[in-house]
C-alpha positions, -999 to +999 in steps of 0.1 A: -782-203+260-766-181+233-738-192+210-704-185+225-681-160+208-652-172+187-621-156+172-592-168+151-556-167+160-525-189+166-530-215+193-502-223+219-480-250+203-480-283+221-467-314+202-494-340+195-483-375+185-497-389+153-508-424+148-484-449+133-507-454+103-492-423+088-494-385+092-525-366+085-524-340+057-511-306+070-540-285+081-551-259+056-557-236+085-553-236+122-573-213+144-585-208+180-621-209+188-630-191+220-656-208+242-683-192+263-660-190+294-631-176+274-612-210+271-593-210+238-597-243+217-572-256+192-590-262+158-577-276+126-594-273+093-583-297+065-594-300+029-609-278+003-628-246+010-665-249+000-665-287+001-690-305+024-681-300+060-674-327+086-667-319+123-648-344+145-650-345+182-626-369+200-630-386+232-615-387+267-577-388+268-574-384+231-568-355+206-572-346+169-546-372+162-571-399+170-590-390+137-558-392+115-573-419+092-606-401+088-588-367+081-565-383+056-593-399+036-621-373+039-598-342+033-595-353-004-631-341-010-644-326+022-636-298+046-627-316+078-628-297+110-612-313+141-605-298+175-589-307+208-612-309+238-601-287+267-570-301+284-563-324+255-539-321+226-531-284+220-559-271+240-549-260+275-566-272+306-593-250+322-606-247+357-641-259+347-649-292+331-685-303+327-710-315+301-721-278+297-686-268+288-684-297+264-714-283+247-701-247+249-669-258+232-686-276+203-708-246+197-678-224+197-660-246+171-691-246+149-695-208+151-658-203+143-656-226+113-690-226+096-709-198+080-743-189+094-768-216+085-741-238+070-745-275+081-721-303+086-720-339+096-708-341+131-690-373+143-682-379+180-662-407+195-668-416+232-667-383+251-670-366+217-704-384+213-713-372+248-704-337+237-730-340+209-755-353+233-748-324+257-752-299+228-782-315+212-808-290+224-785-259+218-795-234+191-759-233+178-758-270+174-792-273+157-782-245+132-752-264+120-759-301+124-771-319+092-765-354+106-745-371+134-724-402+138-720-415+174-690-439+178-686-460+210-703-437+233-729-437+261-753-413+278-754-424+314-743-452+339-709-454+323-691-468+353-718-491+365-720-508+330-682-508+321-667-543+318-631-532+320-628-553+352-637-589+348-662-590+378-699-596+381-719-564+379-727-548+412-714-523+438-679-538+441-672-537+403-686-502+401-665-489+430-634-505+417-640-493+381-645-458+394-612-458+412-593-474+383-606-451+356-603-420+380-568-429+391-543-400+395-514-423+388-492-413+358-495-437+328-457-434+323-439-443+291-454-463+263-439-498+271-449-532+258-468-538+291-486-505+289-497-513+253-510-547+265-530-530+293-544-504+269-553-530+243-572-551+268-591-521+282-599-503+250-594-524+219-604-557+203-582-588+207-574-587+169-563-551+168-531-547+148-499-537+166-496-504+148-532-495+159-524-504+196-492-483+194-510-453+179-537-453+205-512-458+234-491-428+223-522-406+221-537-417+254-503-415+273-499-380+260-529-368+279-518-351+312-528-371+343-546-342+359-568-338+329-575-374+327-585-375+364-606-343+362-627-356+332-631-390+348-653-373+374-675-358+347-679-392+330-686-408+364-716-385+370-727-384+334-765-382+328-773-372+292-804-393+285-823-361+279-797-352+252-805-384+233-842-374+232-832-339+220-809-351+191-835-347+164-812-348+133-805-381+115-781-400+136-762-432+130-746-453+159-715-475+158-702-498+185-678-527+188-691-558+204-659-561+225-661-525+238-655-526+276-657-489+283-690-483+266-704-518+260-731-523+233-759-520+258-753-482+256-754-480+218-786-501+218-803-479+243-793-447+225-804-461+191-838-471+206-843-437+221-832-414+192-859-395+174-843-402+141-819-432+142-806-441+107-788-473+118-770-491+145-739-509+135-723-535+158-688-545+148-680-581+159-648-583+181-639-546+180-632-526+211-638-490+221-615-474+196-636-479+165-623-450+143-588-465+147-598-502+147-622-499+117-611-467+100-626-475+065-660-484+079-662-453+102-651-430+074-675-447+050-704-441+073-694-404+076-694-402+038-728-418+036-742-393+060-727-365+040-740-377+007-775-382+021-779-352+044-753-325+038-751-301+009-719-287-006-714-249-005-699-251-040-718-229-065-737-212-037 
């Protein structure tokens, strides 16, 4: 499959909430990357031109706002590229959602923001990690990926192995989990009850209130139709072949209290990667590791940049 075309331009404004930990630096540049099927993707580029590049892919029901802590820290000495998955944040929904479109979209972002042959560290959280796996065998991905960080993600059997519902594994839990995660019901306003539910499902018991509030505001901003549509893609996910194809140095991070993608997924991925450079299990943390452990996630990205990515400065 060839790399999709990309062009720059102004994206359609759609307000995106920022985490309560503080605003991200204003983007140096906003542009629109155009995916293979013509879908325009909102892209933000933070930091200094010529600095080592980092690309951030967020997960299901999130947006570029999810990476606020990483952007704020890394933009001081990196060029940080973050984009909204289709239907999320400031990227409009599209008629087609699949693992192939996830890969198309990532390739489009890489082509729109990196020079030919320029490489970056690519970090994906949850569905963003699945995006990396979907693109792993693509020429456009291999051209630009120096190393990868997979945070709180899985490659297959997501619904069957989810522990969001406190039931024994089996057909009943799988059926109920599928219907809960794929619900068409609106999430409604961010209330104390809504935050308690979200914290239980996606975060560790010790998560600070400001972290829970930040995640709740981001997740509740995702349109319910988009949430429902992507839930079907995740339900049918089968990207084990993508793990085997991900040949660049790859680090894996997971919280031991992750109910959406429990540690079994991270361990399976790490064991199957051609070039795994470490599996980090964070005691008591949940699914939202970049928000729950921002310094650790940012530090791991920095380590990958230092070890595997080259600055363009002086080139």
